[in-house]
N, C-alpha and C positions, 0 to 999 in steps of 0.2 A: 318240107319238114312237117311232121305231125307230132305235136307235143302232148304226151299223156304223162306229164311230169308233176301232177299233184297241185296241192293248194298253194305252195310257194313257187309256182311255175316260172322259170326264167323265160320260157318260150312266150308265155302270156305277156311278160314285160316287154319283150321285143315287139309283139304285135301291137300293143297299146302305146308304145313310145312314151311320150310325155304324160299321157293319161294313165298314170299308174294306179292300180287297184290293190289294196291290202286286204288280206283275209281278216274277217272279223270274228272274234270270239263270241260264242252264242250267249255267254253269261251264265250258262248252266253246265255244271260238271256232272258227267255220268259216273255213278258210283255203284258198285255191286261186288259179287264174288261168285266163285264156283265152289259148291259144297257137295259132300256125299249125300245121296238121297236119304240115307238113314238119319241125317241130322235135320231134315226138313219135314214138317208136319203138313202133308198134303190132304186137304179135305177130299173125301171119296168122290164128290161130284165135280171136282175141279179138273177140267181138261186142259192139257198143255199143248202148245204154248198159250199163255194167257196174259192179258193186261189186267192188273188189279187196281181199280180206282178206289180212292178213299179221300177223306178230307185232308189227309197228310200229304197226298200227292199220288203218283202212279208208279207201279212197279211192273216190269216185264219179267215173267218167269217162263223158262223153257227147259226141257230135258236135253242135255248134251248126249247122253246115252242112258241105258236103263239104270245105271248106278250113280249118275251125276246130274245135279241141278245147277243151272246158272241163272242169275237174276241181276237186274240193274234198275236204277232209278236216277233221277236228276235232282240236283240241288243248286240253288243260286250261290255261286262262289266267285269271288273276285279273280281276275286274270292273273296268272303268274307265268314266269318263263319256264323252260323245259326242266331245269334243275330244281326250281322251287316246287314244281308239281310233284316231283319224286320225294322231296322233303315233306311235302304236305301228306303224302301217302304213308311214309315210313314213320313219321313223328307221332301218329295217333290222331292228328287233326281230322283226317278223312273219316275214321270210325266215329269220332266225336260228332262230326257233322251229321252222319246218318242217325246216330242215337238221338240227337237233338231234333232232327226233322221228324222222326217217327216216334218220339216219346209218347208213351201211353197207348200205342197201337197194340191191340191184342188179337187182331185178325190173323188167322193162319192162311197161308204159310208164312206171312210176313214176320210175325213175332219170332218164330223159330229161326228164320234166316238171319234176322238181326242179332239174335242171341249168339250165333256162331260166326259172325263176321269178326275178323281180327286184323291187326296190322300186317300179318303175314299173308292172309288170303284175299284182302280187299284189292279190287282193281278199279282203276279210274281212267277216264278218257275225256279230254277237254276238246269238244267239237268246235271247229271253225267253219265258216261259210264264206263263199266268194260272192260279193254283190253282183248284181246283173251287169254284164259287160256291154260296152258300146258295140263291140265286134269280137268275133272269135277267130278271124282269119285275116291274112293279107293275101297278096297274089300267089305267094309260094309257101306260106306258113299257116298252120291251123292248130288249135288246141281242142281237146275233147276231155271227157271225164271231169274229175275234180278241178283240173286246171281251168276249165271253162265255167263250171257251174256247181261247185261244192255246196251242198245243203246240209242242214242239221240232220241228225239221225232219227228224228221223231217219226218219220214214216218208213224208215229203213230203206231209203231209195238212193243213197249215195253211190254205192257200188253197182246197183241195178242200172242206174242211168249211164254209168260208164260202159257197161256191157252193151246196152242198147246203142250207144254212140259207135262202139266198135262194129256192131252188126251192120248199122247203116253205112258207115264208112267203107266197110268191106264190100257191101253191095255196090256202092258207087265205083270203087276201084276195079271191081271185077266185071261190072256190067257196061259201063260207059266205054266208048272206043279209046284205044290207047293214045290217040292223038288229042284227047280232051285236055285242055289246059288245067293245071292245078287250081287256078283261080275259079274256074267253073265248077270243079268238083267241090271245093271248099265252100263256095257260095251255096251250092245245092245242099250240102250237108247242113250248114247252119240254118237254111230255110226250112229243112225238114225237121230238124231237132229242136230248134228254139221254142216253138209253141208248146211242144210236149214238156220240155224242161220248165217253162214258165208255169204250166199247170201243176206240175209236181211241186214247184217251189211254193205256190199258193196253198196247196193241200197240206204241205209240211207245216207251214206257219199256222194253219187252222188246227191241225192235230196237236201242235206244240202248245197252243193256247189253252187246251183242256187239261193239261197234265200237271199243273202246279198245285200247291196246297191251297186250301180254302180257309180264309181267316175266321170264318164264322159258320155256325151250324146252318143258318139260312142260306149262306153262299154255297155250302156243300149240297144242301137239299136241292137247290135250283140246278146246280151243275149236274148232279146225279140224274135228275129227270131229263135234262137236255141230252146228256150222253146216251141214256137208254133209248130215248126217242130217235136220236140220230142213227144208232145202230139198227133199230127196227126199220127205219125208212131206207137206209143205204144197204141193208142186207137183203132187200127183195129184188128179184129180177135176175135174169141170166147175165146181164151186163153190169151188175151192181158192183160197188166198191168191195163189198164183202165176198163176192164170188170171184174177185180178182179180174173183173172185166175192165174196169177203168185203169187200174195200175198194172196188174200182173198180166193182162191180156195183150200187151203190146208185142207185135211180131215183126221184126225187121225184114223178114223174107217177103212180107206182103206190102212193103212200102214201094210206091211208084217212084223210081229213081230216074226216069227219063227226063232229059233236058229239052 
């Protein structure tokens, strides 16, 4: 059995037995909305998609199509259950949180996006992550995707890692002899994928640490310089982060799956 059954995976529970692992709320709620482009003041030199860094925090802005803009940011919000999250959205608390977090921000397109967010169009997402597991498989059972290694969305790699898992598992199932025991296939899969996932987990944590609000002008000044320097350094070279070498350059078809 291969379990691709998400953060609350029963298959993972079976694999771990008494060593149960519970998904952990990140502590930061993703808030944003989808707006007509006509309502968003886009500076002429702004290229989408874009991360907008400010002392208030970070906002991701991208075009869904030529007429629609979607944006999202994160706010520190206490955990709630599924029904309470919906009440938080519908009651005006979510909009109030955004207005409080970004109070006084006049930077465009942020100011116009905030002016047009309402209880009707606001969207929220409470991201959870799965702690590092002792194992992903037993002799006849294996998990992949979020069931094995859900991470926060700060690097946009949750679904991507699941697709990579599927690519590698498919290579193993179609390349290895039919007589290969499931335990061998699953062990090979975990050995190939765990180092990659561990690297993504660390990079995600690093990215997440840069995106909160800065409590002081000095704190924002220092963070601003560090972020700019990091992008300049990581943006150079064919295999750099910015050219999608480290993250987006993974190719499951080039992985050596021989046992």
